[in-house]
C-alpha positions in Angstrom: 101.0 -22.9 26.2 101.5 -19.3 27.4 102.6 -18.3 30.9 100.9 -14.9 30.3 97.6 -16.3 31.7 96.6 -18.0 34.8 95.2 -21.0 32.9 95.7 -22.6 29.5 92.0 -23.5 29.3 89.0 -22.2 31.3 85.9 -24.3 30.8 82.4 -22.9 31.5 80.0 -25.7 32.3 80.8 -28.9 34.1 78.5 -31.2 32.2 79.6 -34.3 30.3 81.4 -32.4 27.5 83.0 -29.7 29.8 84.2 -32.2 32.3 85.7 -34.5 29.7 87.5 -31.5 28.0 88.8 -30.4 31.3 90.0 -33.8 32.4 91.7 -34.7 29.1 93.3 -31.3 28.7 94.6 -31.6 32.2 96.0 -35.1 31.5 97.9 -33.6 28.5 99.7 -31.1 30.8 97.5 -28.1 30.4 96.6 -25.8 33.3 92.8 -26.1 33.5 90.0 -24.5 35.4 86.3 -25.2 35.2 83.3 -23.3 36.5 79.8 -24.6 37.3 77.0 -22.6 38.9 74.6 -25.5 39.5 75.6 -29.2 39.7 78.5 -31.3 38.4 77.6 -33.6 35.6 75.2 -31.3 33.8 71.8 -32.2 32.4 72.7 -35.8 31.7 73.6 -36.7 35.2 71.1 -34.5 37.1 68.1 -33.9 34.9 68.4 -36.1 31.9 69.9 -39.5 30.8 70.7 -41.0 34.2 67.7 -40.1 36.3 65.4 -40.7 33.3 66.7 -44.2 32.8 66.2 -45.0 36.5 62.6 -43.8 36.3 62.2 -45.8 33.1 63.3 -49.0 34.9 60.9 -48.2 37.8 58.0 -47.7 35.4 58.3 -51.0 33.8 58.1 -53.2 36.9 54.3 -53.3 36.8 54.4 -55.1 33.4 57.0 -57.4 34.7 54.8 -58.4 37.6 51.9 -59.0 35.2 54.0 -61.0 32.8 55.3 -63.3 35.6 51.9 -64.8 36.0 52.2 -66.5 32.6 55.4 -68.2 33.8 53.8 -69.7 36.9 54.5 -67.0 39.4 51.6 -66.1 41.7 52.4 -62.5 41.9 50.5 -59.6 43.3 52.1 -56.3 42.5 52.9 -54.5 45.8 52.2 -50.8 46.3 54.4 -48.2 44.6 55.9 -45.4 46.6 57.0 -42.4 44.5 58.9 -40.7 47.4 61.1 -43.8 47.8 62.0 -43.8 44.1 62.9 -40.1 44.1 64.9 -40.5 47.3 66.9 -43.4 45.9 67.4 -41.7 42.6 68.7 -38.5 44.3 71.1 -40.6 46.3 72.6 -42.1 43.2 72.8 -38.6 41.5 74.6 -37.3 44.6 77.1 -40.2 44.3 77.7 -39.3 40.7 78.2 -35.6 41.5 80.9 -36.8 43.9 82.5 -39.0 41.2 82.7 -36.0 38.8 84.3 -33.9 41.6 87.0 -36.5 42.2 87.6 -36.9 38.5 88.3 -33.2 38.1 90.5 -33.1 41.3 92.5 -36.1 40.2 93.1 -34.5 36.8 94.5 -31.4 38.5 91.6 -29.2 37.4 90.7 -26.2 39.5 86.9 -26.1 40.2 85.1 -22.8 40.6 81.7 -23.1 42.1 79.7 -20.3 40.5 78.3 -19.0 37.3 80.9 -17.7 34.9 80.7 -14.9 32.5 83.0 -14.1 29.6 84.3 -10.5 29.9 87.0 -10.6 27.3 88.7 -12.9 24.8 91.0 -14.2 27.5 89.1 -13.3 30.7 86.2 -14.8 32.7 84.5 -13.5 35.8 83.1 -16.0 38.4 81.1 -14.4 41.2 83.1 -11.3 41.0 86.5 -13.0 40.7 88.3 -12.4 37.4 90.4 -15.2 35.9 92.5 -15.1 32.7 93.0 -18.0 30.3 94.7 -18.5 27.0 91.6 -20.3 25.7 88.0 -20.3 26.9 85.6 -23.2 26.3 81.8 -22.8 26.5 80.1 -26.0 27.3 76.9 -24.8 29.0 74.5 -27.2 27.2 70.8 -26.4 26.8 67.7 -25.9 28.9 64.0 -26.6 28.4 62.0 -24.2 26.2 58.8 -23.1 27.7 55.8 -21.6 25.9 54.5 -18.0 26.2 50.9 -18.8 26.9 48.4 -17.7 29.6 49.1 -19.7 32.8 52.6 -20.8 31.7 53.7 -20.4 35.3 51.5 -23.4 36.3 53.4 -25.8 34.0 56.6 -27.7 34.6 59.5 -28.8 32.4 61.4 -32.0 32.4 63.8 -30.5 34.9 61.0 -30.3 37.6 59.5 -33.6 36.6 62.4 -35.4 38.4 61.5 -33.8 41.7 57.7 -33.8 41.9 56.6 -34.1 45.5 54.1 -36.8 44.6 53.1 -38.8 41.5 50.3 -37.0 39.7 47.3 -39.0 38.7 46.5 -37.1 35.5 49.2 -35.6 33.3 49.0 -33.6 30.1 52.3 -33.6 28.2 52.8 -31.0 25.5 55.2 -32.2 22.8 56.0 -35.2 20.7 59.8 -35.4 20.8 61.9 -38.0 22.6 61.6 -36.3 26.0 57.8 -36.1 25.8 57.6 -39.7 24.6 59.9 -41.0 27.4 58.0 -39.2 30.1 54.7 -40.3 28.8 55.8 -43.9 29.1 57.4 -43.4 32.5 54.4 -41.6 34.1 51.8 -44.0 32.5 53.9 -47.0 33.6 53.8 -45.7 37.2 50.1 -45.3 37.1 49.2 -41.8 35.8 46.6 -41.2 33.2 48.6 -39.5 30.4 47.4 -37.4 27.5 49.9 -36.1 24.9 49.2 -32.9 22.9 51.4 -33.2 19.7 51.8 -30.2 17.4 52.2 -32.4 14.3 50.5 -35.4 13.0 53.2 -37.9 14.3 55.6 -38.3 17.2 59.3 -38.1 17.0 60.0 -35.7 14.1 63.1 -36.8 12.2 62.9 -40.5 12.9 61.9 -43.1 10.4 58.2 -42.8 9.6 57.4 -46.5 10.1 59.1 -46.4 13.5 57.1 -43.3 14.5 53.7 -44.8 13.6 54.6 -48.2 15.1 55.6 -46.7 18.4 52.4 -44.6 18.6 50.3 -47.7 18.1 52.1 -49.5 20.9 51.8 -46.5 23.2 48.1 -46.3 22.6 47.9 -50.0 23.6 49.4 -49.0 26.9 46.6 -46.4 27.6 48.4 -43.2 26.5 46.1 -40.8 24.7 47.7 -39.0 21.8 46.1 -35.9 20.4 47.8 -34.9 17.1 47.7 -31.5 15.4 47.1 -29.5 18.5 49.0 -27.7 21.3 48.2 -26.4 24.8 46.9 -22.9 24.5 46.1 -22.0 28.1 46.5 -23.2 31.6 44.2 -22.2 34.6 43.9 -23.4 38.2 40.4 -24.3 39.3 39.0 -23.7 42.8 39.5 -27.4 43.6 43.2 -27.2 42.8 43.0 -29.1 39.5 44.5 -27.7 36.3 42.3 -26.9 33.4 44.4 -27.5 30.2 42.9 -25.9 27.1 44.1 -27.2 23.7 44.0 -25.3 20.4 41.4 -27.8 19.0 38.9 -26.6 21.7 39.4 -29.5 24.0 39.7 -28.9 27.7 41.4 -31.5 29.9 41.4 -31.6 33.7 44.9 -32.6 35.0 47.1 -32.5 38.1 50.2 -31.6 36.2 51.0 -30.1 32.8 54.5 -31.0 31.5 56.0 -29.1 28.6 58.6 -31.0 26.5 58.6 -28.8 23.4 62.3 -28.7 22.8 65.4 -27.2 24.3 67.3 -24.0 23.7 71.1 -23.2 24.0 72.0 -22.1 27.5 73.8 -18.8 26.6 71.8 -16.2 28.5 74.0 -14.0 30.7 77.3 -15.5 29.4 78.4 -12.3 27.8 79.3 -14.0 24.5 77.8 -11.5 22.2 79.3 -8.6 24.1 82.8 -9.9 23.4 82.1 -10.6 19.7 81.0 -14.3 19.7 78.6 -14.9 16.9 75.3 -16.7 17.8 72.9 -18.3 15.4 69.3 -17.1 15.2 68.2 -19.9 17.6 70.9 -18.8 20.1 73.4 -21.6 19.5 77.1 -20.7 19.4 78.4 -20.7 15.8 81.7 -22.7 15.6 83.9 -24.0 12.8 85.1 -27.7 12.3 87.6 -27.2 15.1 84.9 -25.8 17.5 86.4 -22.3 17.3 84.0 -19.4 17.5 84.3 -16.0 15.8 86.6 -15.0 18.6 89.8 -17.1 18.0 90.5 -17.8 21.7 86.9 -18.9 22.5 85.6 -22.4 21.7 82.3 -24.2 22.2 81.1 -27.8 22.2 78.0 -29.9 23.1 74.4 -29.0 23.1 75.2 -25.2 23.1 76.5 -25.4 19.5 73.2 -27.0 18.3 74.6 -29.9 16.2 73.7 -33.2 17.7 72.3 -33.0 21.2 73.5 -36.2 22.7 75.8 -36.8 25.7 78.2 -39.2 23.8 78.5 -36.6 21.0 79.5 -33.8 23.5 82.1 -36.2 25.0 83.5 -37.1 21.5 83.7 -33.4 20.7 85.5 -32.7 23.9 88.0 -35.5 23.1 88.6 -34.1 19.7 89.1 -30.5 20.9 91.5 -31.5 23.7 93.7 -33.5 21.4 93.8 -30.7 18.9 94.6 -28.0 21.4 97.1 -29.8 23.6 98.4 -32.8 21.6 98.6 -31.2 18.2 96.3 -33.9 16.8 93.4 -32.1 15.0 90.6 -34.5 14.0 87.4 -33.5 12.3 84.4 -34.7 14.3 82.5 -37.4 12.3 78.7 -36.9 12.8 77.8 -39.7 10.3 76.0 -42.8 11.5 75.6 -41.7 15.1 73.4 -44.3 16.9 70.7 -43.2 19.4 68.0 -44.7 21.6 64.7 -43.4 22.8 63.7 -44.9 26.1 60.1 -45.0 25.2 57.9 -48.0 26.0 58.7 -49.9 23.9 62.1 -48.4 23.3 63.7 -47.3 20.0 67.2 -47.9 18.7 68.3 -46.4 15.5 71.4 -45.7 13.4 71.9 -44.4 9.9 69.4 -43.0 7.4 65.6 -43.0 7.6 63.8 -44.5 4.6 63.0 -41.0 3.3 66.7 -40.0 3.6 67.8 -43.2 2.0 65.5 -42.8 -1.0 67.1 -39.4 -1.6 70.6 -40.7 -1.1 70.5 -43.7 -3.5 68.9 -44.5 -6.8 67.4 -47.9 -5.8 66.6 -48.9 -2.2 65.7 -52.3 -0.7 63.6 -52.1 2.5 63.5 -55.1 4.8 61.0 -55.0 7.7 59.8 -57.5 10.3 57.1 -57.2 12.9 56.7 -60.0 15.4 55.6 -60.8 19.0 58.7 -61.4 21.2 59.1 -64.9 22.5 58.6 -63.7 26.1 55.0 -62.7 25.3 53.9 -66.0 24.0 53.5 -67.0 27.6 52.9 -63.6 29.2 49.9 -63.0 27.0 51.0 -59.4 26.4 50.1 -58.1 22.9 53.2 -55.8 22.6 55.1 -56.3 19.4 58.6 -55.6 18.1 59.5 -54.0 14.8 62.8 -54.1 12.9 63.8 -52.4 9.7 66.8 -52.4 7.4 67.5 -50.0 4.6 69.9 -51.2 1.8 71.4 -49.5 -1.2 70.4 -52.0 -4.0 73.3 -51.0 -6.2 76.1 -51.3 -3.6 74.4 -53.7 -1.1 75.5 -51.3 1.7 73.3 -51.1 4.7 72.2 -47.5 5.1 70.0 -47.7 8.2 69.0 -50.0 11.1 65.9 -49.2 13.1 64.1 -51.1 15.9 61.2 -50.7 18.3 61.2 -53.2 21.1 62.8 -54.3 24.4 66.5 -53.6 24.6 66.5 -51.7 21.3 69.3 -49.4 22.4 71.5 -52.4 23.5 70.9 -54.2 20.3 71.4 -51.2 18.0 74.8 -50.3 19.6 76.4 -53.4 18.0 74.9 -52.8 14.6 76.1 -49.2 14.8 79.7 -50.6 14.6 78.7 -52.6 11.5 77.4 -49.5 9.8 80.5 -47.5 10.8 82.5 -50.2 9.1 80.4 -50.0 5.9 78.8 -53.4 6.3 76.7 -54.9 3.4 73.5 -56.8 3.4 75.5 -59.9 2.3 77.7 -59.6 5.4 74.6 -59.3 7.6 73.2 -62.4 5.9 76.5 -64.3 6.4 76.4 -63.6 10.1 75.0 -66.4 12.2 72.2 -65.3 14.4 72.0 -65.9 18.2 68.9 -68.0 18.8 66.4 -67.4 20.3 66.9 -63.6 20.4 65.1 -60.6 18.9 68.5 -59.4 17.6 68.8 -62.4 15.2 66.0 -61.0 13.1 68.3 -58.3 11.8 70.6 -60.9 10.2 67.9 -63.3 9.0 65.6 -61.0 7.0 65.9 -62.3 3.4 63.1 -60.8 1.3 62.8 -57.0 0.8 59.4 -55.3 0.7 57.9 -54.7 -2.8 58.9 -51.3 -4.2 56.3 -48.6 -3.7 54.3 -47.7 -6.8 55.8 -45.0 -9.0 54.2 -41.6 -8.6 
């Protein structure tokens, strides 16, 4: 570590990845500073994972009240107050902002409140103040992509959805990815009438096809209208205040809110990266090598801004790997294989490993195990919601290549099976594991007969 600079590491962006890199580097003895122009904790804490999960919980209570009747409870669902939910959510986010502040302070990290800009290989400017550092880390994450259509200023992104002044009664959601799917479930669960305009034929591009189609069926049961193969082409405000949402298929929908969840883009605008020689990909993401180094040797990048796997735990893992490499001399190549993920749709999705399409390309012979069933809870609640589970197994090696689930607590269940896949578990080891009864999770260790092979083309 050089004494020629004010800091050994200057981090731009105090989201999950940036804060972890700053904290860990500080704990290894580095002199660290971090700059944040908005709020501590980044997207995950302020406009992503945490507030979304809180809204997800809130939206499910109406079904819980209904289900209780089948168990003998004389329940009448009380009225719902959106402003109370938003106020309590904001209070929790404010608490977490404070936690992040204390974590940085306790690690000896200097916090600059302002938007930083790279002005040289070893120099950053924050609100007019110039700071030097031996290394600079860009961890600015991503931001919602908005369409260039007439009336686009009338739409909101997921960022604004967390702060709506009141719950809209009619919502059109443009997009079919996990953010669109999650907000569709949340808003419908809280009482809104939701229509989804999906560019492709199916939801959740990149997920297993059976999971995608199964989830769509369950969402339709819950009253969500899904319009495939179309996009929003125009927005206009009517005299009565309602939005007129025009779709490419010629449909016009009257709504109170139009929410666009059509993807996210790297948050690099105004950072000065290209001016100092940092190479960006065509989509704007920062190009890095296996050690997260950019084309400028003193500048690094991690997290959503590098466009690899846009998940909070991945950004944190990248931060840990980089900190150890830079300040403990322990270079470790980040392993992106078998990263589990969850979609907090309704019902939720948990998945780890290969999809069926990927598995068929990866191995010569594939066994597919699948089970669809009605959870025990709903035998008395009367709800028709079903759960689906799926295993993909390499027939020659018996290795489990993928685990997929749609149903309650899918994320919680899949986390444990992700450990098994990371350890290279086989189907025989799944079969030898005694299930916990009665649970939905036991289905994943009790499926014995694979599905018939598809006919040869």
